[in-house]
C-alpha atoms as one frame of an Amber mdcrd trajectory, in Angstrom:
protein
  -0.114   0.185   0.045   1.238   3.455  -0.364  -1.055   4.609   2.661   1.342
   5.016   5.711  -0.352   4.787   9.356   1.182   7.570  10.981  -0.304   8.619
  14.050  -2.642  10.909  14.986  -3.305  12.836  18.204  -7.143  13.159  17.938
  -6.900   9.348  17.652  -5.688   8.889  21.054  -7.764   8.093  24.009  -5.592
  10.405  26.119  -6.042  13.471  23.897  -8.096  15.989  25.930 -11.602  15.940
  24.747 -12.149  19.696  24.354  -9.104  19.737  21.865 -10.606  17.021  19.540
 -13.916  18.680  19.577 -12.477  22.083  18.297 -10.440  19.971  15.698 -13.658
  18.324  14.266 -15.239  21.422  14.319 -13.003  23.080  12.061 -13.449  19.626
   9.926 -16.916  20.447   9.891 -16.327  23.661   8.366 -13.833  22.362   5.829
 -16.293  20.078   4.361 -18.517  22.975   4.688 -16.321  25.312   2.415 -14.986
  22.728  -0.220 -18.938  21.498  -0.909 -19.028  17.901   0.211 -22.588  17.470
   1.588 -24.309  18.222  -2.083 -21.738  15.309  -3.245 -22.523  13.469  -0.349
 -25.998  13.629  -0.598 -25.924  11.905  -4.196 -24.103   9.194  -3.338 -26.092
   8.457   0.070 -29.037   9.086  -2.353 -28.094   6.114  -4.679 -27.139   3.892
  -1.608 -30.734   4.400  -0.306 -32.395   2.278  -3.221 -30.242  -0.304  -1.851
 -32.559  -0.907   1.415 -35.528  -0.751   2.582 -35.263   1.296   5.601 -34.721
   4.900   5.010 -32.213   5.674   7.479 -28.575   6.710   7.672 -26.293   5.494
  10.410 -23.198   7.442  10.528 -19.771   6.109  12.009 -16.879   7.974  13.706
 -19.162  11.235  13.624 -16.865  13.059  16.117 -18.484  16.785  15.423 -21.327
  15.459  12.780 -19.729  16.358   9.650 -21.538  17.558   6.966 -24.157  15.058
   8.376 -27.217  16.847   9.193 -26.646  19.198   6.430 -26.590  16.143   3.935
 -30.071  14.468   5.627 -31.925  17.698   5.296 -30.502  17.961   1.385 -32.045
  14.270   0.588 -35.077  15.010   2.662 -35.880  17.997   0.614 -34.079  17.254
  -2.437 -34.861  13.201  -3.240 -38.524  13.836  -1.086 -37.436  11.211   1.109
 -39.145  12.781   4.225 -39.396   9.965   6.094 -35.048   9.366   6.345 -33.739
   9.481  10.000 -30.088  10.068  10.914 -28.260   8.254  13.591 -24.530   9.870
  14.499 -22.129   7.518  16.439 -18.500   7.522  17.211 -16.321   5.375  19.769
 -15.714   8.922  21.903 -18.938  10.536  21.510 -19.095  13.966  21.324 -21.554
  14.731  24.416 -22.179  18.159  24.163 -23.193  17.714  21.240 -25.252  14.583
  21.323 -26.962  16.635  24.388 -28.021  19.153  21.630 -28.869  17.166  19.495
 -31.379  14.712  21.419 -32.818  17.827  23.169 -34.403  18.541  20.183 -37.956
  17.527  19.983 -39.343  15.890  16.593 -36.370  15.818  14.737 -34.787  13.456
  12.614 -31.290  12.822  14.060 -29.863  11.579  17.091 -26.338  11.416  18.545
 -25.554   7.635  20.564 -24.018   8.418  23.591 -23.107   5.165  24.364 -19.641
   4.284  22.430 -20.044   2.361  18.796 -17.396   0.068  17.178 -17.333   0.192
  13.449 -16.434  -3.369  12.539 -19.447  -4.605  15.055 -22.338  -2.432  14.670
 -25.617  -3.537  16.385 -27.681  -5.396  13.723 -30.575  -3.662  14.913 -28.994
  -0.425  13.279 -30.165  -0.797   9.609 -29.414   1.774   6.502 -26.827   2.931
   4.911 -23.714   3.397   6.787 -21.841   6.124   6.439 -17.698   7.358   7.540
 -16.837  10.596   6.223 -13.316  11.506   6.454 -12.516   8.463   8.936 -11.749
   5.740   7.165  -8.419   6.790   6.757  -7.294   6.594  10.873  -8.144   2.854
  10.632  -5.865   0.392  10.772  -5.981  -2.195   7.112  -7.251  -5.030   9.534
  -9.782  -2.809  11.514 -11.015  -1.017   7.536 -11.133  -4.354   5.886 -13.255
  -5.218   9.291 -16.063  -2.836   8.921 -16.502  -3.508   4.793 -16.814  -7.111
   6.288 -19.235  -5.770   8.444 -21.385  -3.984   6.572 -21.162  -6.898   3.556
 -21.738  -9.442   5.873 -24.922  -7.558   7.338 -25.929  -6.682   3.829 -26.478
  -3.302   4.835 -25.039  -0.048   1.886 -22.431   1.685   3.282 -20.523   5.025
   1.819 -16.590   5.429   2.700 -15.863   9.503   1.862 -12.860  10.964   2.191
 -11.878  15.019   1.850  -8.134  14.116   2.030  -6.001  13.115  -1.295  -3.044
  10.365  -0.848  -2.573  10.968  -4.847   0.522  13.093  -4.793   4.289  12.153
  -3.421   3.947  11.992   0.234   6.710  14.479   0.181   4.786  17.311  -0.738
   2.436  17.264   2.440   5.019  17.788   4.462   5.849  21.371   2.836   2.163
  21.997   3.277   2.228  21.783   7.075   3.036  25.836   6.766  -0.439  25.964
   5.176  -2.045  23.684   7.438  -1.095  25.571  10.258  -2.225  28.874   8.970
  -5.745  27.980   7.716  -7.604  27.723  11.161  -6.428  31.265  11.909  -8.919
  31.987   8.816 -11.823  30.017   9.397 -12.023  29.760  12.650 -15.062  32.521
  12.794 -16.928  29.825  11.012 -16.947  27.574  13.315 -20.197  26.823  15.315
 -20.417  26.687  18.227 -17.448  29.146  18.772 -16.291  28.666  22.091 -13.681
  30.843  24.321 -11.246  27.802  23.910 -11.676  27.570  20.265 -10.533  31.498
  20.254  -7.860  31.437  22.997  -6.076  28.432  21.482  -5.666  29.398  18.318
  -5.227  33.546  18.310  -3.618  33.688  21.774  -2.014  30.381  22.398  -1.996
  28.755  18.934  -2.032  25.348  19.911  -5.230  24.099  18.011  -3.476  25.183
  14.747  -0.198  23.188  15.463  -2.640  19.848  15.969  -4.727  20.772  12.964
  -1.483  21.409  10.856  -0.041  17.704  12.118  -2.921  15.755  11.748  -4.178
  17.145   8.309  -1.020  16.429   6.748  -0.746  12.956   8.366  -4.442  12.545
   7.473  -2.989  12.469   3.477  -0.541  10.219   4.058  -2.734   7.588   6.122
  -5.802   8.202   3.389  -6.091   4.859   1.165  -5.905   5.502  -2.510  -8.168
   3.731  -5.160  -5.491   0.654  -5.473  -5.062   0.805  -1.541  -8.788   0.340
  -1.713  -8.967  -3.018  -3.716  -6.349  -4.840  -1.615  -9.061  -4.020   1.133
 -11.878  -5.241  -0.881  -9.781  -8.541  -1.854 -12.347 -11.497  -0.839 -15.180
  -9.444  -0.007 -16.561  -9.613  -3.814 -19.685 -11.667  -3.883 -23.130 -12.076
  -6.555 -25.552 -10.442  -3.300 -22.983  -7.197  -2.543 -21.248  -5.037  -4.884
 -18.562  -2.387  -4.376 -17.845   1.123  -6.252 -14.962   3.523  -6.202 -13.946
   6.687  -7.635 -12.799  10.461  -7.493 -15.043  13.325  -7.323 -13.264  16.376
  -8.563 -14.558  19.785  -7.701 -12.968  21.887  -4.799 -11.149  19.381  -3.594
 -10.356  15.798  -5.097 -12.865  13.490  -2.872 -12.450   9.586  -2.679 -15.235
   7.524  -2.185 -16.024   4.109  -2.010 -19.534   2.271  -1.850 -20.891  -1.254
  -0.808 -24.195  -2.188  -2.133 -26.577  -5.275  -1.468 -28.630  -6.641  -4.256
 -31.861  -6.143  -3.217 -34.016  -9.634  -3.939 -37.459  -9.183  -6.374
């Protein structure tokens, strides 16, 4: 594989929750600026045709990414009014979960207990999504996630905004740019907390971690050729895979796992 599994700070269990949340909120802004919502809505709408359950089960949700926006887009544009979204994570964002779960009569909930993406509760049916998170997984874990979706015959959509198509050394040259990005996009973060402001502009810890994790994300991202290795042995007549790139404001990689519905 071209992919190299270096560490990202936000993967460590000891990493402070407020710092992890600050980083994932910046990623939410990046998705918005790169137009991920509309592209994801199109992919997930296709995947929904391969399930009888109008539901999305988002894995490794962090601060939600673009998924809440995606659900609204699908409900309005594709007229799937009964569509629901379940957010989940191995390290749930309990603050966001409380905000979401306290709102009545809405199609979104956030599970407050840890969810292992390699062993999803069979009762959680619908399209599984992993947005900007598959690169965090080592190959054996990544393959386990894909295998679990296939064995449970649930559609899955993998989506990455990081890009491993360039020579790896180029990403280290981009470290200074990655460091500067939070200074420009932090005003777009919601909610904007005092920690996000202080540790960006006065004590720039957040930009430092953002720069490192951002550069490492590119080296960890599975290329299309790497995905072929992950999919080895997972092909069958009743479940098929599609992979490709979407080229817009940035190169984005996707992988769809689609069960064949019985007629």
